[in-house]
VEXKE-14405 format. One record per residue: residue number from 1; x, y, z of N, C-alpha, C in turn. Coordinates in steps of 0.05 Angstrom, whole numbers, plus 5000, padded with zeros to 4 digits. Example, Ala and Ser with C-alpha at 12.3 -4.5 7.8 and 13.67 -1.06 7.14 Angstrom:
PT   drenba    n.u    n.v    n.w   ca.u   ca.v   ca.w    c.u    c.v    c.w
PT        1   5264   4886   5156   5246   4910   5156   5264   4934   5156
PT        2   5257   4955   5142   5273   4979   5143   5258   5001   5157
***
This chain:
PT   drenba    n.u    n.v    n.w   ca.u   ca.v   ca.w    c.u    c.v    c.w
PT        1   1616   8083   1900   1591   8067   1896   1570   8083   1881
PT        2   1558   8071   1861   1538   8086   1846   1512   8090   1862
PT        3   1498   8112   1855   1473   8118   1869   1453   8095   1866
PT        4   1451   8083   1842   1432   8061   1838   1439   8038   1857
PT        5   1464   8032   1859   1473   8010   1877   1465   8016   1906
PT        6   1469   8041   1914   1462   8049   1941   1432   8046   1946
PT        7   1416   8054   1926   1387   8051   1929   1379   8022   1931
PT        8   1392   8005   1915   1386   7976   1916   1392   7964   1944
PT        9   1415   7973   1955   1423   7963   1981   1403   7973   2003
PT       10   1395   7998   2000   1375   8009   2019   1349   7994   2017
PT       11   1341   7987   1993   1316   7972   1989   1318   7945   2001
PT       12   1340   7932   1997   1344   7905   2009   1342   7906   2039
PT       13   1354   7927   2051   1353   7930   2080   1324   7932   2090
PT       14   1308   7947   2076   1280   7951   2083   1265   7924   2081
PT       15   1270   7908   2060   1257   7882   2058   1265   7863   2080
PT       16   1291   7865   2088   1300   7848   2110   1286   7856   2136
PT       17   1283   7882   2140   1269   7891   2165   1240   7881   2165
PT       18   1227   7883   2141   1199   7874   2139   1197   7844   2144
PT       19   1216   7829   2133   1216   7800   2137   1221   7793   2167
PT       20   1237   7809   2181   1243   7804   2209   1218   7806   2226
PT       21   1200   7825   2219   1175   7828   2234   1158   7803   2231
PT       22   1156   7793   2206   1140   7768   2202   1153   7744   2216
PT       23   1179   7743   2216   1193   7721   2229   1187   7721   2259
PT       24   1187   7745   2271   1182   7747   2300   1154   7738   2306
PT       25   1134   7747   2290   1106   7740   2294   1103   7709   2291
PT       26   1116   7698   2271   1114   7670   2266   1127   7654   2290
PT       27   1150   7663   2299   1163   7649   2321   1146   7649   2347
PT       28   1132   7672   2351   1116   7674   2375   1087   7664   2371
PT       29   1081   7655   2347   1055   7644   2341   1032   7662   2349
PT       30   1032   7686   2337   1012   7706   2344   1006   7723   2319
PT       31   0986   7740   2321   0979   7758   2300   0996   7783   2302
PT       32   0998   7798   2280   1012   7824   2280   0997   7843   2298
PT       33   1012   7858   2314   0999   7880   2329   0995   7904   2309
PT       34   0979   7923   2317   0974   7945   2300   0999   7961   2294
PT       35   1017   7963   2315   1042   7977   2311   1060   7962   2292
PT       36   1061   7935   2294   1077   7919   2276   1067   7921   2248
PT       37   1041   7920   2245   1029   7922   2218   1035   7948   2205
PT       38   1034   7970   2221   1040   7997   2210   1069   7998   2202
PT       39   1087   7987   2219   1116   7988   2212   1122   7970   2188
PT       40   1109   7947   2187   1113   7929   2164   1104   7942   2138
PT       41   1080   7954   2138   1071   7968   2114   1089   7991   2106
PT       42   1100   8005   2126   1118   8027   2120   1143   8018   2105
PT       43   1155   7996   2115   1178   7985   2102   1172   7976   2073
PT       44   1150   7962   2070   1143   7952   2044   1137   7974   2024
PT       45   1122   7995   2033   1115   8017   2015   1140   8032   2007
PT       46   1158   8037   2027   1183   8051   2020   1200   8034   2001
PT       47   1201   8008   2005   1216   7990   1988   1205   7990   1959
PT       48   1178   7990   1957   1165   7991   1931   1172   8018   1917
PT       49   1171   8040   1932   1178   8066   1921   1207   8067   1911
PT       50   1225   8055   1926   1253   8054   1918   1256   8037   1893
PT       51   1240   8015   1892   1241   7998   1868   1233   8013   1843
PT       52   1212   8029   1845   1203   8045   1822   1224   8066   1814
PT       53   1236   8078   1835   1257   8098   1829   1281   8085   1815
PT       54   1290   8062   1825   1312   8048   1813   1306   8041   1784
PT       55   1282   8032   1779   1275   8024   1751   1275   8049   1733
PT       56   1265   8071   1743   1264   8096   1727   1293   8106   1721
PT       57   1311   8104   1742   1338   8113   1738   1353   8095   1718
PT       58   1348   8069   1719   1360   8050   1701   1350   8055   1672
PT       59   1324   8061   1670   1314   8067   1643   1325   8093   1632
PT       60   1329   8113   1649   1340   8138   1639   1369   8134   1630
PT       61   1384   8117   1646   1411   8112   1638   1412   8097   1612
PT       62   1394   8078   1608   1392   8063   1583   1386   8082   1560
PT       63   1367   8101   1565   1360   8120   1544   1384   8138   1536
PT       64   1398   8148   1557   1421   8165   1552   1443   8151   1536
PT       65   1446   8125   1541   1467   8110   1528   1456   8092   1506
PT       66   1433   8099   1495   1419   8081   1476   1436   8075   1452
PT       67   1439   8049   1447   1451   8039   1423   1476   8054   1414
PT       68   1498   8053   1430   1522   8068   1423   1535   8057   1398
PT       69   1530   8032   1391   1542   8020   1367   1526   8027   1342
PT       70   1503   8039   1345   1487   8046   1322   1480   8076   1322
PT       71   1497   8092   1311   1492   8121   1312   1467   8130   1298
PT       72   1457   8114   1279   1432   8121   1265   1409   8124   1284
PT       73   1407   8104   1303   1386   8106   1323   1387   8131   1339
PT       74   1411   8138   1348   1414   8163   1364   1407   8187   1348
PT       75   1414   8187   1323   1407   8209   1305   1377   8212   1302
PT       76   1363   8189   1300   1333   8190   1298   1321   8202   1323
PT       77   1332   8194   1346   1322   8205   1372   1326   8235   1373
PT       78   1350   8244   1366   1355   8273   1366   1337   8288   1346
PT       79   1333   8275   1322   1316   8288   1302   1287   8291   1313
PT       80   1277   8270   1326   1250   8271   1338   1249   8293   1359
PT       81   1269   8295   1376   1269   8316   1397   1269   8343   1384
PT       82   1285   8347   1363   1286   8373   1350   1260   8380   1337
PT       83   1246   8360   1325   1221   8365   1313   1200   8374   1333
PT       84   1200   8361   1357   1181   8368   1378   1187   8397   1387
PT       85   1211   8406   1385   1218   8433   1394   1213   8453   1372
PT       86   1201   8444   1349   1193   8463   1328   1211   8464   1304
PT       87   1231   8446   1302   1248   8445   1279   1234   8429   1257
PT       88   1221   8442   1238   1204   8429   1218   1220   8411   1200
PT       89   1246   8417   1195   1262   8402   1176   1273   8376   1189
PT       90   1270   8372   1215   1282   8350   1228   1270   8323   1219
PT       91   1244   8323   1213   1231   8298   1205   1214   8304   1180
PT       92   1208   8282   1166   1190   8284   1143   1162   8289   1154
PT       93   1149   8310   1145   1123   8318   1156   1100   8309   1138
PT       94   1080   8297   1151   1056   8289   1136   1035   8311   1139
PT       95   1011   8305   1128   0989   8325   1129   0980   8331   1158
PT       96   0983   8311   1176   0973   8314   1202   0995   8315   1224
PT       97   1019   8321   1215   1040   8323   1235   1064   8306   1227
PT       98   1083   8302   1245   1107   8287   1239   1106   8258   1247
PT       99   1114   8240   1230   1114   8212   1236   1138   8206   1254
PT      100   1134   8191   1275   1155   8185   1294   1175   8165   1282
PT      101   1201   8168   1288   1221   8149   1278   1217   8121   1289
PT      102   1225   8101   1274   1223   8073   1282   1236   8068   1309
PT      103   1259   8081   1314   1274   8077   1339   1257   8085   1363
PT      104   1244   8108   1362   1227   8117   1384   1203   8099   1387
PT      105   1191   8090   1365   1169   8071   1366   1177   8045   1380
PT      106   1201   8035   1374   1211   8011   1387   1215   8015   1417
PT      107   1223   8039   1425   1227   8046   1453   1200   8045   1467
PT      108   1179   8054   1454   1152   8053   1466   1143   8024   1470
PT      109   1147   8007   1450   1140   7979   1453   1155   7966   1476
PT      110   1181   7971   1478   1197   7960   1500   1186   7970   1527
PT      111   1179   7995   1528   1168   8006   1553   1141   7993   1560
PT      112   1124   7988   1540   1099   7974   1545   1104   7947   1559
PT      113   1124   7933   1549   1131   7907   1561   1140   7910   1590
PT      114   1155   7932   1596   1165   7936   1623   1142   7943   1642
PT      115   1122   7958   1632   1100   7967   1649   1080   7944   1654
PT      116   1074   7928   1634   1053   7907   1637   1065   7879   1639
PT      117   1065   7866   1662   1075   7839   1664   1060   7820   1646
PT      118   1033   7825   1642   1017   7807   1625   1027   7809   1596
PT      119   1031   7833   1586   1041   7836   1558   1069   7825   1556
PT      120   1086   7829   1576   1113   7820   1574   1115   7790   1573
PT      121   1098   7776   1589   1100   7747   1591   1082   7732   1571
PT      122   1063   7746   1559   1045   7733   1540   1059   7725   1515
PT      123   1048   7706   1500   1058   7700   1473   1050   7723   1455
PT      124   1068   7732   1438   1063   7756   1422   1069   7751   1392
PT      125   1051   7761   1375   1055   7761   1346   1054   7789   1336
PT      126   1066   7793   1313   1065   7819   1299   1057   7814   1270
PT      127   1032   7807   1266   1022   7800   1239   1001   7821   1231
PT      128   1004   7832   1208   0985   7852   1199   0958   7839   1192
PT      129   0936   7853   1197   0910   7843   1191   0901   7822   1211
PT      130   0881   7806   1204   0871   7785   1222   0889   7761   1222
PT      131   0893   7751   1246   0911   7728   1250   0895   7704   1260
PT      132   0898   7681   1247   0885   7656   1256   0906   7637   1266
PT      133   0903   7627   1290   0922   7609   1303   0909   7582   1307
PT      134   0919   7561   1294   0909   7534   1299   0919   7524   1326
PT      135   0902   7512   1342   0910   7501   1368   0892   7477   1374
PT      136   0901   7459   1392   0885   7436   1399   0862   7444   1418
PT      137   0839   7432   1413   0817   7435   1431   0823   7416   1455
PT      138   0831   7428   1477   0840   7412   1500   0818   7396   1512
PT      139   0793   7403   1507   0771   7387   1519   0767   7361   1504
PT      140   0778   7358   1480   0775   7333   1464   0801   7318   1461
PT      141   0824   7330   1470   0850   7317   1466   0851   7291   1483
PT      142   0859   7269   1470   0859   7243   1484   0887   7234   1488
PT      143   0891   7213   1504   0916   7200   1509   0926   7188   1483
PT      144   0951   7192   1476   0962   7183   1450   0980   7159   1453
PT      145   0984   7149   1477   1000   7125   1482   0985   7106   1499
PT      146   0988   7079   1494   0974   7059   1509   0988   7032   1506
PT      147   0981   7013   1523   0992   6986   1520   0981   6974   1494
PT      148   0998   6958   1481   0991   6946   1456   0997   6916   1457
PT      149   0978   6900   1450   0983   6871   1448   0998   6865   1422
PT      150   1014   6844   1423   1029   6836   1400   1011   6831   1376
PT      151   1020   6840   1352   1005   6836   1327   0977   6849   1327
PT      152   0974   6870   1343   0949   6885   1345   0953   6913   1335
PT      153   0935   6923   1318   0937   6950   1308   0936   6971   1330
PT      154   0952   6991   1328   0952   7014   1347   0931   7034   1337
PT      155   0911   7040   1353   0890   7058   1346   0900   7087   1350
PT      156   0897   7103   1330   0906   7131   1332   0885   7147   1347
PT      157   0896   7163   1367   0878   7180   1382   0890   7208   1382
PT      158   0876   7227   1371   0885   7254   1369   0864   7274   1378
PT      159   0873   7297   1386   0854   7318   1393   0844   7332   1368
PT      160   0823   7348   1371   0812   7363   1349   0825   7391   1348
PT      161   0830   7400   1324   0841   7427   1320   0818   7448   1321
PT      162   0824   7470   1333   0806   7493   1331   0823   7518   1324
PT      163   0810   7539   1317   0824   7563   1307   0817   7586   1325
PT      164   0838   7600   1335   0835   7625   1350   0839   7648   1330
PT      165   0819   7666   1328   0821   7688   1310   0826   7714   1325
PT      166   0847   7728   1317   0854   7754   1329   0851   7776   1308
PT      167   0835   7796   1314   0829   7817   1295   0845   7843   1302
PT      168   0849   7860   1283   0864   7885   1288   0846   7907   1299
PT      169   0841   7907   1325   0825   7929   1337   0844   7953   1341
PT      170   0834   7976   1333   0851   8001   1335   0848   8013   1362
PT      171   0870   8020   1374   0871   8032   1401   0888   8058   1398
PT      172   0878   8080   1409   0892   8105   1408   0897   8117   1435
PT      173   0919   8133   1437   0925   8147   1462   0936   8174   1455
PT      174   0926   8195   1470   0934   8222   1464   0949   8234   1488
PT      175   0971   8247   1482   0987   8261   1503   0991   8290   1493
PT      176   0989   8309   1511   0995   8337   1504   1018   8347   1522
PT      177   1036   8362   1510   1059   8373   1524   1058   8403   1523
PT      178   1061   8416   1546   1061   8445   1547   1085   8455   1532
PT      179   1081   8476   1515   1103   8488   1500   1123   8501   1518
PT      180   1114   8508   1542   1133   8519   1562   1154   8498   1569
PT      181   1145   8473   1572   1164   8452   1578   1182   8446   1554
PT      182   1169   8446   1530   1184   8440   1506   1206   8460   1502
PT      183   1201   8485   1508   1222   8506   1505   1244   8505   1525
PT      184   1240   8488   1546   1261   8484   1566   1280   8462   1556
PT      185   1305   8469   1549   1323   8450   1537   1331   8428   1556
PT      186   1326   8431   1582   1332   8410   1602   1310   8389   1603
PT      187   1287   8395   1591   1264   8377   1592   1269   8354   1573
PT      188   1266   8329   1582   1270   8305   1566   1245   8299   1550
PT      189   1242   8310   1526   1218   8307   1511   1214   8278   1502
PT      190   1235   8266   1492   1233   8238   1483   1225   8219   1505
PT      191   1238   8223   1528   1231   8206   1551   1202   8209   1560
PT      192   1193   8235   1559   1165   8240   1567   1145   8227   1548
PT      193   1150   8230   1522   1132   8218   1502   1132   8188   1504
PT      194   1156   8176   1505   1158   8147   1507   1142   8136   1532
PT      195   1147   8149   1555   1134   8139   1579   1104   8145   1580
PT      196   1096   8168   1570   1067   8175   1572   1051   8158   1552
PT      197   1059   8156   1527   1045   8140   1508   1045   8111   1516
PT      198   1069   8101   1524   1071   8073   1532   1054   8066   1556
PT      199   1054   8084   1575   1037   8080   1599   1008   8077   1592
PT      200   0998   8094   1575   0970   8094   1568   0963   8069   1552
PT      201   0980   8062   1532   0975   8038   1516   0978   8013   1532
PT      202   0998   8012   1550   1003   7988   1566   0980   7984   1586
PT      203   0970   8005   1598   0948   8002   1617   0923   7992   1603
PT      204   0919   8002   1579   0895   7993   1563   0898   7963   1557
PT      205   0922   7956   1546   0926   7928   1538   0924   7909   1562
PT      206   0934   7917   1585   0933   7900   1609   0904   7899   1620
PT      207   0890   7921   1620   0862   7921   1630   0845   7903   1613
PT      208   0847   7906   1586   0831   7889   1569   0841   7860   1570
PT      209   0867   7856   1572   0877   7829   1574   0869   7814   1599
PT      210   0863   7830   1620   0854   7817   1645   0823   7816   1647
PT      211   0809   7837   1639   0780   7838   1643   0763   7843   1619
PT      212   0775   7845   1595   0761   7851   1571   0739   7830   1564
PT      213   0716   7839   1555   0694   7821   1549   0680   7828   1523
PT      214   0689   7848   1509   0675   7856   1484   0693   7849   1460
PT      215   0716   7862   1457   0734   7858   1434   0757   7840   1443
PT      216   0777   7851   1458   0797   7834   1470   0785   7817   1491
PT      217   0791   7791   1492   0779   7772   1511   0798   7769   1535
PT      218   0790   7779   1558   0807   7779   1581   0808   7753   1596
PT      219   0828   7750   1613   0832   7725   1628   0810   7720   1649
PT      220   0804   7740   1665   0785   7736   1687   0758   7727   1678
PT      221   0746   7739   1657   0719   7729   1648   0720   7703   1633
PT      222   0743   7694   1623   0744   7672   1603   0759   7647   1612
PT      223   0774   7648   1634   0787   7624   1643   0766   7604   1651
PT      224   0768   7579   1641   0746   7559   1646   0750   7543   1671
PT      225   0775   7539   1680   0780   7523   1704   0777   7541   1728
PT      226   0758   7535   1745   0750   7553   1767   0750   7538   1794
PT      227   0762   7551   1814   0760   7543   1842   0742   7563   1856
PT      228   0722   7553   1869   0702   7571   1882   0704   7568   1912
PT      229   0707   7591   1925   0709   7592   1955   0681   7587   1966
PT      230   0680   7578   1991   0655   7572   2004   0638   7597   2009
PT      231   0652   7619   2015   0638   7645   2020   0657   7667   2011
PT      232   0653   7691   2022   0670   7714   2013   0694   7718   2031
PT      233   0703   7697   2045   0727   7698   2061   0750   7684   2047
PT      234   0772   7697   2043   0795   7685   2030   0811   7668   2050
PT      235   0815   7643   2044   0830   7625   2062   0853   7612   2046
PT      236   0873   7603   2062   0897   7591   2050   0890   7566   2034
PT      237   0872   7550   2043   0865   7525   2030   0856   7530   2001
PT      238   0840   7551   1997   0831   7557   1970   0853   7565   1951
PT      239   0873   7580   1962   0895   7589   1946   0913   7565   1939
PT      240   0917   7547   1958   0933   7523   1952   0918   7505   1932
PT      241   0892   7503   1935   0876   7487   1916   0878   7499   1888
PT      242   0878   7526   1886   0880   7539   1860   0907   7533   1847
PT      243   0928   7534   1862   0954   7528   1851   0956   7499   1841
PT      244   0945   7480   1857   0946   7452   1850   0927   7444   1827
PT      245   0909   7462   1820   0891   7456   1798   0903   7460   1770
PT      246   0927   7472   1770   0942   7475   1745   0961   7452   1741
PT      247   0963   7440   1717   0981   7417   1713   1010   7422   1721
PT      248   1024   7400   1728   1051   7402   1738   1070   7415   1717
PT      249   1065   7408   1691   1083   7418   1671   1080   7449   1667
PT      250   1060   7461   1678   1055   7489   1675   1068   7505   1699
PT      251   1073   7491   1721   1080   7505   1746   1106   7521   1744
PT      252   1125   7512   1728   1151   7525   1728   1150   7555   1723
PT      253   1134   7564   1704   1132   7592   1696   1106   7605   1705
PT      254   1092   7593   1724   1067   7604   1733   1070   7628   1751
PT      255   1050   7646   1751   1050   7670   1768   1022   7674   1779
PT      256   1020   7692   1798   0994   7700   1809   0988   7728   1799
PT      257   0963   7734   1794   0954   7761   1787   0929   7768   1804
PT      258   0930   7791   1817   0908   7799   1834   0907   7830   1838
PT      259   0885   7840   1846   0882   7868   1853   0894   7874   1880
PT      260   0903   7899   1885   0914   7906   1912   0895   7898   1935
PT      261   0869   7901   1931   0850   7894   1952   0851   7864   1959
PT      262   0856   7847   1938   0859   7818   1943   0886   7813   1956
PT      263   0906   7827   1948   0933   7824   1960   0931   7829   1991
PT      264   0916   7850   1998   0913   7856   2027   0900   7833   2042
PT      265   0880   7820   2029   0867   7797   2041   0886   7774   2045
PT      266   0905   7771   2026   0922   7747   2025   0947   7750   2043
PT      267   0955   7775   2050   0981   7778   2062   0984   7767   2090
PT      268   0962   7762   2104   0965   7750   2131   0958   7721   2132
PT      269   0953   7708   2109   0946   7680   2109   0970   7662   2112
PT      270   0966   7639   2126   0988   7620   2130   0981   7593   2121
PT      271   1001   7578   2113   0997   7550   2106   0996   7533   2131
PT      272   0991   7507   2129   0989   7490   2152   1014   7489   2169
PT      273   1038   7493   2156   1063   7493   2171   1068   7519   2186
PT      274   1049   7538   2184   1052   7563   2198   1066   7585   2184
PT      275   1076   7580   2160   1090   7600   2145   1070   7617   2129
PT      276   1077   7643   2126   1060   7661   2110   1061   7653   2081
PT      277   1038   7655   2068   1037   7649   2039   1051   7670   2023
PT      278   1047   7695   2031   1060   7718   2017   1085   7726   2031
PT      279   1108   7726   2017   1133   7735   2029   1148   7752   2010
PT      280   1165   7771   2020   1181   7788   2002   1200   7770   1985
PT      281   1203   7777   1960   1221   7762   1942   1250   7770   1948
PT      282   1263   7756   1965   1291   7763   1973   1311   7754   1951
PT      283   1303   7736   1934   1322   7725   1914   1326   7746   1892
PT      284   1303   7756   1881   1305   7775   1859   1304   7804   1868
PT      285   1298   7808   1894   1299   7835   1905   1276   7853   1896
PT      286   1254   7841   1887   1231   7858   1879   1206   7843   1884
PT      287   1185   7858   1893   1159   7846   1896   1156   7824   1917
PT      288   1137   7806   1912   1130   7785   1931   1128   7759   1916
PT      289   1130   7737   1931   1123   7711   1920   1101   7699   1938
PT      290   1085   7681   1927   1065   7667   1942   1067   7637   1935
PT      291   1072   7621   1955   1077   7592   1950   1098   7588   1929
PT      292   1119   7605   1931   1142   7602   1914   1140   7614   1886
PT      293   1117   7627   1879   1113   7638   1853   1110   7669   1854
PT      294   1119   7683   1833   1117   7713   1833   1088   7722   1834
PT      295   1084   7745   1848   1058   7757   1851   1058   7783   1836
PT      296   1039   7787   1818   1035   7812   1804   1009   7825   1813
PT      297   1012   7848   1825   0989   7863   1834   0982   7884   1814
PT      298   0957   7884   1804   0949   7902   1783   0922   7916   1791
PT      299   0922   7942   1787   0897   7957   1791   0876   7950   1771
PT      300   0885   7937   1749   0866   7930   1728   0852   7904   1733
PT      301   0860   7888   1753   0846   7864   1760   0821   7871   1776
PT      302   0801   7852   1777   0777   7858   1792   0782   7861   1822
PT      303   0768   7880   1834   0771   7884   1863   0760   7861   1879
PT      304   0770   7857   1903   0761   7835   1920   0732   7840   1928
PT      305   0715   7821   1923   0686   7823   1930   0673   7796   1929
PT      306   0651   7793   1942   0636   7768   1941   0626   7762   1913
PT      307   0625   7736   1907   0615   7726   1880   0631   7738   1857
PT      308   0657   7743   1862   0674   7755   1841   0699   7738   1837
PT      309   0708   7736   1812   0734   7723   1806   0756   7743   1813
PT      310   0773   7735   1832   0792   7754   1844   0821   7747   1840
PT      311   0827   7723   1831   0856   7715   1830   0860   7696   1806
PT      312   0880   7701   1790   0888   7684   1769   0915   7671   1776
PT      313   0917   7645   1770   0943   7631   1773   0949   7616   1747
PT      314   0973   7619   1737   0980   7604   1713   1004   7616   1698
PT      315   1009   7604   1675   1031   7611   1658   1021   7630   1636
PT      316   1030   7655   1637   1018   7676   1619   1025   7671   1590
PT      317   1043   7653   1584   1049   7647   1556   1025   7633   1543
PT      318   1005   7624   1559   0981   7612   1548   0961   7633   1538
PT      319   0968   7659   1542   0952   7681   1531   0967   7693   1508
PT      320   0953   7701   1487   0967   7711   1463   0957   7739   1456
PT      321   0976   7757   1449   0970   7783   1438   0980   7784   1409
PT      322   0965   7797   1392   0975   7803   1365   0975   7834   1362
PT      323   1000   7845   1362   1003   7873   1356   1007   7875   1326
PT      324   0985   7878   1311   0986   7873   1282   0998   7896   1266
PT      325   1004   7918   1280   1016   7941   1266   1035   7954   1285
PT      326   1058   7962   1275   1077   7976   1292   1064   8001   1304
PT      327   1073   8008   1328   1063   8032   1340   1067   8056   1321
PT      328   1045   8070   1316   1046   8094   1299   1040   8118   1316
PT      329   1059   8137   1316   1056   8161   1332   1061   8186   1314
PT      330   1044   8205   1317   1047   8230   1302   1049   8254   1322
PT      331   1065   8273   1314   1067   8298   1329   1048   8318   1316
PT      332   1030   8330   1332   1010   8349   1321   1018   8377   1330
PT      333   1032   8391   1313   1043   8417   1321   1022   8439   1320
PT      334   1002   8436   1303   0983   8458   1299   0957   8455   1315
PT      335   0948   8430   1318   0922   8425   1330   0918   8437   1357
PT      336   0939   8437   1374   0937   8447   1401   0951   8474   1405
PT      337   0956   8488   1383   0971   8513   1385   0956   8533   1402
PT      338   0929   8533   1400   0913   8553   1416   0915   8547   1446
PT      339   0924   8523   1453   0928   8516   1482   0957   8520   1490
PT      340   0973   8531   1472   1002   8533   1477   1014   8506   1485
PT      341   1007   8486   1468   1016   8459   1473   1020   8444   1447
PT      342   1034   8422   1448   1038   8404   1425   1026   8377   1432
PT      343   1011   8366   1413   0999   8340   1417   1015   8317   1406
PT      344   1014   8295   1419   1027   8270   1409   1006   8248   1411
PT      345   0999   8236   1388   0978   8216   1388   0991   8189   1379
PT      346   0984   8168   1393   0995   8142   1387   0973   8122   1381
PT      347   0978   8105   1361   0959   8084   1353   0972   8057   1352
PT      348   0957   8037   1359   0966   8009   1354   0941   7993   1347
PT      349   0946   7970   1333   0924   7951   1327   0930   7926   1342
PT      350   0911   7917   1359   0917   7896   1378   0892   7879   1383
PT      351   0897   7854   1390   0876   7836   1400   0889   7816   1418
PT      352   0874   7804   1435   0885   7784   1454   0864   7763   1462
PT      353   0873   7738   1465   0855   7716   1473   0871   7695   1488
PT      354   0857   7678   1503   0869   7655   1515   0875   7634   1493
PT      355   0900   7625   1492   0907   7605   1472   0907   7577   1483
PT      356   0914   7574   1509   0916   7548   1523   0902   7550   1550
PT      357   0877   7541   1551   0862   7542   1576   0875   7526   1598
PT      358   0889   7504   1591   0901   7487   1612   0922   7501   1628
PT      359   0932   7524   1619   0953   7538   1634   0942   7557   1655
PT      360   0916   7558   1659   0904   7578   1677   0883   7566   1696
PT      361   0881   7578   1719   0858   7573   1737   0851   7599   1750
PT      362   0825   7603   1757   0816   7627   1770   0802   7621   1796
PT      363   0806   7638   1816   0792   7635   1842   0768   7654   1843
PT      364   0745   7643   1848   0721   7659   1850   0711   7657   1879
PT      365   0706   7681   1891   0696   7681   1918   0666   7673   1919
PT      366   0658   7661   1941   0630   7654   1944   0613   7678   1952
PT      367   0587   7673   1955   0569   7695   1962   0575   7703   1991
PT      368   0566   7727   1997   0571   7738   2024   0558   7720   2045
PT      369   0573   7716   2067   0564   7698   2088   0540   7710   2102
***
């Protein structure tokens, strides 16, 4: 049995134990005791840790076996590794360092998608320069079908077109690697660069995509359909109302997005039938679902507080990113020499906006009681 399979089975066992605690509390119609809550949180935290470990091991395996049918890609990866280790002839060198191979740049983009659920599920374009997207103004779109009397003209009813403009805002991320690590042949330089640059760019894209208000337009400040709680207490009725405020045709691919502090507020809530709203996702073996839909917990979402928008529900394909230029990364061999380190700087040009308001709704807490 493979180690990854063993870890997956152990993780499933922990989720089953956590679910059993909730089942017992539900059966006895009572609140969690402090001991049960501590035990439940322990199982969930350990399961989450195993989930991250499994994902990292799977990514390492994928990296080690990357594109076996395309030896050119593997050669590019090896050339980049050799260049980082000081082999100047491995890559074509520019005035400011070595340009990263396309293969490694593609790995960074893939890793960004893995890190950020928003970026992974959003609609994406790769158009250089400014991008203009025509879309219907949903506030003016009218019904296009109606009863018609015989020999009577059918009146055309259409919505108005508007244009969403996405500009190429430049975003940069810097990573430095100790030369002591670089000189260790067992150190995975390519994996470190891919993960470090991707982590920084993904966190930026997700933060701006959720809360941006200057250049990239985030979801939380700009979703127009709002459900407002009576006060600063989160209740099940408001969450159910939020879900039902999104059209039926959007529900299939809808998800929840919230900060960990909001997740804590939601985890003990129950529907009228007595079942918890938040339950471990036993089908996919990862994370949680709420009212049957996946829950994404992000540190980049607003923290739970009075008079604050704290929860998004909707289909993330209604949000659009334009990554107008491929990831550009350069290795800076000389700039950090006095620190006995090598620098790696990554750039991308990106913008994001809501493309379809009807696909989203936001929950705003009321003022403090």
